[in-house]
C-alpha angles and dihedrals in degrees: 000000000000126000092250118139119246089226118106089227138008112250113246121231087233091059092046090048092049092051090050087048089053091053091049092047090052089054090050093046088052091052091048091051092046093049091048088050095049090049091052093046094045098045115024092196097051093100124052111239115221125212125237098020116146094221096052114158134160109274091239089054089053088050093056092044090053095043096050093039091048093054091049092049091047093051091048088052090057088048092056089066089063088063092222118151092232090056092053092047092049089045093055092046096048092043089054091048090046090054091050092049090049090050090054089047094054097108092051099050112359102177095049091044094051091047092051092047091052093049091046090056091050091049093051090050094048094048095047098043104033105012098114093049092078091069098047 
């Protein structure tokens, strides 16, 4: 037998790096969400509340949503580094939920929300296209 790999393709260092980047971004997104949550819980007037918005919640409620969601996203980001399939699946799911939460949070903090949505999309792409390359 030859020394050929049983893989259909050799993982590129770029793909491995991008998957590691996705895991790191998930950790950072989790921290951003958690900090936004702590700010809303600590100081109820930190965020400006807009009128007539369909996803209108109490600012403290948003704070708890962000804090709990941020911790989940951060833990999933650490899991991505293990390369396990479950970690990638959880990573895609929590990145999608993170993007939806950020969309609903747009009137309260638009720049942070748009930044998190963009990074969530990049994370989802990296985990679905190159996620398994980190273990090879």
